[in-house]
Structures are given as structure tokens and as C-alpha cells.
N, C-alpha and C positions, 0 to 999 in steps of 0.2 A: 509387455513394463510390468503389468501389475501380476503376473502367474505366480512367483515367488509369493506373494502376499496371499493371494488365492488358495495357495497350498497350506501355505502355513496357517492361515486361518482355519480352514477346514478340518485341518488336523487337531489344532487345539480344541474346537468344537466338538469334535469326537470325543476326544480325551478328555474334556471337561464333565462330559454327560456319563462318561464312564469310570471316571476317577474311584468312586466310592466302591465300585466292584472291583477295580483294579486293586486298591488296597489290601484287599483280603488275600489275594495271589503271591506268589514269591516271587512275581515278575514286579520290579518296580517302576517308578516313573523315567528315571535317569535312563536306564536300561531302553525303553521304549523310545525314548527321545533320541537316544545315539543310534539305535537300529532305523529309525525313521530318517534322519539323517543321513546315514549311510547308503540305506536305500534310494532315498529319492536326490542324492547328490551326485556330483558330476563323476564318481568311480562307479554308481549302481544305475538308476535308469535315468540321470542327467536331468531328470523335470525340476530340481532345485540348485540354478546355479548363481550359488550366494559367494559373491566376491568380497570379502573380508580381510581386513588387516590384523596383525596381532594388536595393535593400540586398541581397535572395534572391538576385540574380543576382549580385551581385559576391561574396555569401559562398561560392556555387557555385564561381565561377570563381575564386577564391583558394585554396580547398581543393584542386581540382585542380591548379593552380599550382604549391603547394607540394610535393605528392608527386611531380610530374613533376619539378620542378626538382631536388629531393634524389634520385630516383633517376636522372635522365641525368647529375648531377655524380657519383655514386657510379661509374656505367659509363663516366666518361670513362677514354680510353686515356693512361694514364699516362707511358708512353714516348713517345707522340706529342704529349702535351702539355709537356713538358719540353723537346723537340727544336723544338716548333713554336709555345713562348708567344708570340714577336713577332708571331706574325699577330693572334691575336685582342686583344691588348694595343694594336695600331694600328687596329685596328676601333672598340676600345672608348674610344679616345681621339680621334685626328683623325676617324676616319670618323663616330663619332656624335655629336661636337659639331658636325660639318660640316654632317651633315643636319639637325640642330636648328636651325644657322644658315640653311642654304639655305631649308629648308621654312618658316621665319620668313619671309625675303625673299620666294619665291614668293605665300604666302598675304597677306601686305602687299600684293602688285600686285594680287592677284585678288579678295579681300574689302574692299571699300571699308568697309564698315561694322565691320572690326575693328581695334583698337589694334594697334600694334606688338607689346604684351604679351599680348594675346589671340591673335596669331598665331605668339607664341613656345608658349605653352599648346599651341594644337594641333599645331604642330611635335613637341612635346615628348611628347605623347600618340602619336603616329605614329613614333617613332623607336623603340620598343621593338616588337623582333620576338618571336616566340612559338616557344618551345622545342617545344611539342606539336606545332604546324603544322610543324614542321623535321623531325620526327622521321622521316619516312620516307627523308630524306634522310641522317639521322646514323646510321642503322640499316641504309641498303642497302649488301651486301658488297661494291660495285663501286666505291664511292666512297673514295679513298684516305684513309688515316687522318689525315692532319695536314687535311685540307679538313673531314672530318668533325668532328673534335675543335674545329677552330676555329668552326665554325657552331654545336656544342653549347655552347661556353665562351661566346661573343659572346652567343649569346639566351638563354644561363643568367644573364648578369649585367646586360646593358643594361637590361632594366626596372627591376631595383634600382637600380641607376646613374640612372635616368631619375627616379626619384621626389623625390629632394631638388631637383633641377632645376625639375620640375614645381610642387613647392610653394614655390620662389622666384618662378616668373612668375605662379602664383595670386596671391600678395602682393602682387606690384608692380602686377596688373592690377586688385586691387581696392582697392589704396591701403592695405592693413593691415599693412605691414611693419612700422611702428612707428618705434622710432628707429635701428634697426640699418641701415648701409649695404646695399647691394646683395654687394660684396662680403665682409662680416662676416656676413652671412646664410647666403651661400651657403655658408662656410666652417664655419658652426654646423650648418647643415643636413648637410653632407657627414660632419662627423665623428660626428653623431647616427644618422643613418640608414644610412652605408657602414660606419663605423668600426664602431660599438655594433652593428650588425647580424652583421657578420663576428665578432665579440666571442661575441656569445651562441650563433651557429651554430657555429662552431668547439667554443666552449667547452662547450656540452651534448653535441653528438654524439662528441667525444673522450671525455666521462664515461661516455655512455650506451652507446657502443660498446663500450669496455672492460667495463662490466659485463654487456652481452649476451654477449662473449665468455667471460667469468669463468663466468656462468651457464650458456652452452653444456657449456664443459668439465668442470660439476662436474655436468651431467646434470638439471639444473633445467628446462630448457625441453623442455616435450612437444610433440607434433605439432601440436596444435591450437593452442595458444596462442602457439607460437614462430613464427607467421607475425605478429602483430601489433606486436613491439618497432619495427621499422624503421619502419612507418608512423606509429606513436605518436611516433617521435623526430622524423621529418619535421613532424607537425605541433605540436610543442611549439616545435622551432627557428623555425618560422612565427610561430604564435602569441605566444609569448613576446617575438619582437623585436619582433612588430607593436603586442603590448600596452604594451612599454616605448618606444613612438614610434621604435622603428627601422624598417630594412626589412625585413619577412618574407621578400621574395623573394632579398634577400643572404644571409639568415642559413640559407634552405632550403638554396641555393645551396652555399654554403660548409660547412654541416653536410654535405650529402652528398659532396663532395671528401674531407674528413676521414673520413667512414665507409668510402669505397671504399678509402681509404689503408691505414686499420686493417685492415678486413674482408679485403680481398687476396681470396684465392682463393674464399671463401665470399661475396662481395659480389652476384656474379648471382644467385644462390638465395635471399637474403636481401631484395633487394629487388623481385625479381619480384611478389610480392604487392602491394606499395605501389604499383608503376608501373601494375598490374592495376586496383587501386581509383583511381589517380590519370585513367586513361583512363575509367572509367566515370562519375567526375564531370564528365570534359571532353565526353563525349558529351551528358550530360545537360545541359551547358550550352550545348551547339551545338543541340541538337533545342529548347532555349528560345529562344534567339537568332532560330531559324527559325520558331516558331511564334509570337512574339510581336513580335521587333523587326524582322523584316526589310521586313515590308508597310509598317510605318509610315515606315521608312526609303524605301522605293521610292516612297511617297504623296510624300516632301518633294523629288523629284528638281529638280535644276537642273542646269544645263550647268557652271556654276564649280564647284559640289561634285564633280562627276563629273571633271572637268579635273584639279581639284588631288589627288583619290584617286590617279589614274593616275599623275600625276607624283609622288605622295608613294612609290609603289612602284617608279617607274622613275628618274628622273633624280634627284631628292630624296634617295634612297636611295643608288642606285648609283655617281654622280658621287663623292663623298666618300670611298665605301669603296674605288674603284678608286684614286682617289688617295693612299689611308693605305696602300696597299699597293705603291707604287713604290718601286722598291731591293730587294723581298725575293727577287727573281729567280724569281718565280711566274709562269707563263704569261700571257697575257692573257685565254684562254678561263678559265681558273681564277680569276683575278680578278671577271671577270665573273660567274661562278658563284657565287663567294662575296658578292658584292655583290646578286645577284638573289635568292639564298634569306634573304629577311630577311622573311618573311610576319608579316603583321599578325594578331593572332586578339586572344586573352583578356585578355593584358596592356593593350592600347589598351582594351579593353571597361571592363574594373575603372579604368582612369584616366578614362574618359568619366564613371562613375558617381560617382569622385572629386569631379570640376570640378563634375557637378549637385549633389551634396549641398554643395559650398560656396556653390554659389549663385554663382558666377561669370558674369559679363554674358556673354551669347552662349553660355552651356552648351547649350540646347538645339539650337542650332545645330552645337556642335562635336560632337553625340551623333550627328548626322545624319551627317556627314563621317567621322567614325569608322566608323559603321556600313556607310557605302559602303565605305569603303577596303578593312575588313574582310573584306566578302560577296565584293568583287572581287578580293582576297588569296586568299584561301581557293580561289576558282575557279581562277585563273591558275597560282598556286603549286602546287595541289593537280594540276591537270591537266600540268604541264609538268615535274614533280620527274622520273618514271621516264623519259620520253623523252627528256629532256636529259642525265641521269645515262646512258642507252646509249649515246647518241651522243656524249659527251666523254670517257669513260671505258673503253668497250669493253668491259667485264666485267672489266677488271685493275684489281684493287687493288692500290696501291703505298704 
């Protein structure tokens, strides 16, 4: 009964005591997690028989994203953000919309069976980048702060921005948009998902942080329970916004920004536990991905899927981002670095599950394409992170 728990706990223990050493190698944590799930799962040794539904996988990924987005936002370098805000803004506007448009066009050329709206859904699912997979770059001491902050802010916000766009395309693909025109529907969803998401995240984080600081000053927080407030704050920001129909991702990230601003010097110590729990949920999600999803995806191999996955990670992502950074004064290698490190991961998996639950035509094929793209991304971005950082920045942080 408890054998899967024993195996997962032993694996987590072994990884935790070697994580510092592993971070210095080209092998990333997600590569190890997926490989472990594949080895131990039903298609490997069969020791890890995990029965999980798409909904359970989505919940696991959502919890991981909520805590990691909150903690990453809290740890954003505020000085670098103020001086270099134009970089993520360009990437979140011209870069993001350009990637969706280019991905739609490429999908239209490759997949004859998809309508233009189905191609747009696919492109949007794969436009969202993963803050957790980019952590090796964000936290590396050799990466200039303006670069790491840009990647952090872009990856923290773009999945939330993709949510209303995704639902617009789902409505258009399923012809369920009602009497609202596309432009009115976009405006409605943006105001609800993004605007209300920011409102919920900022509002609760402001009140929650003020209360937590006051409790600390009065000595009400003890060493044991003092580890929980920030984690619960992150989860409330996400869950409250999502329950109200807004973007939980936007709420978690904007709430983390507010918390980091108010907590100031205490930020790192307060969010460390939240970040650790988020990483644990992330690890479990990747193990499940390796155990349950990878083999099913590989069995559905086709050259069209493989080619689109590669193009999504390269041309479709990189060309619009480099284009968006023209005129910023950044070196070409820095622009290419920012364009390359847009790994696909948990957010794309969550979007694929949303599309399946919405019963969008072609949803199963979308899931295969997303699975391939995420798997290739985990491998390529994980293996290239440290070598590229060492080659481009030479250990000098600017």
C-alpha cells in the first residue's frame, strides 16, 4: 500500500542531499525526475504504479506553479526591474503575440487536419514558458541581473497572459462564443482574467503581508508556525483568483511582487519554505509526467509532431523575441540567450489538460504535441543552461 510513497520519499531524500552538486552539472532536476518516473513506472521496472487522472496532474502542477510564481516574484531584483522593465514588457507584448501568430501560421502549414483556430490554440499553449524550468538560469550567479530578472518576470507573467487568449481561441474553435464579437470577448476576458487577477493578488498579499509583519513584531509568530503564512498566502492568491474566474497565475505572481516589496530584507527567509514546497510539488509532477505521460506520447510519434515541437522551441519562440528586443541596446548574444531560454513545462501541461476537459476538437493530438515539446524542452534547455552561461558570461555578473 505504501510502497510508492516509500520509493518517492527515498528518491526525494537522495536528490535533496545531492541537489547542490547536481546544479553544477549539465543535468537538470526535471531531467532526473522524468527519467526516474520512466524507470520506475509501469513501462519500466513497474515499481511505481501511480494511478492518476488528468485532473490530479493539473492540480499538482497548479500548486507547484502557484508557490513557485509567488516565491520567484518575491525574490525579483527590484533595482534591476526598475531599470530594465522595458525588456520583459517588449517580450510580453511583441514577443508573446508574435510567437502565437507565428506558431499559428506554422501549425496551419504543417497540420492539414487543424482549423486556423485549432492552430491558434496549439500556439497559445506552447507560448507559455516555465518559471520553474528557468530557475537554473534565474538563480545562476554569473547571469547579469537584468537578464535573470527579465527571464523571471517574463516567465512569471506570460502563462497568466496566455489564459484569456487561450479561452478566446477555444470559444472560437468550438463555435461557443455566443453573441459577443471576438474583440469584445478578448476585452472581457482580459479584464476578468488579468485585471481581476492582479487585483486579488495585490489586495490579499498587501493585507496578508502587513498582518504577518505586525504579528512578527508582536511576537505572535513562533518558529514552527512561522513557516506557513507565506505558503498559505501564495495558495490563497492563486485559489481565490481562480475560484472567482480570474487568472490564479497572475494573482500568485503579482502577490509575490507585493510581498517582496513589503517584506524587504526578510523576503528570502520568509519565502524559502514556500519555494521548497513548490519545488517538491514540481518534482512530483515531473515524476508523474515521466511515469504516465512520456511513453504514451512517444508511442504517438509522427514527424509532423516532432518538427513542430522543434520549431516551437526555436524559430517560433526565438524570432519574435529577438524582433521585440530590437533597439534595446542589448548584445545579439544576450537577445538570443533571452529568446532561447523560454522552456516549456508545467503551464503548457496545464493548458493541455484544460483543452481536453473543454472537449476541444483535436484535443488528444494537442496533448501529444505539447508532451513532445515539453519533453524536448526539458532535455535541451536543461543540458544547455550551464554550458551557455559559462560560455557567454564568463563568470562575470553585471
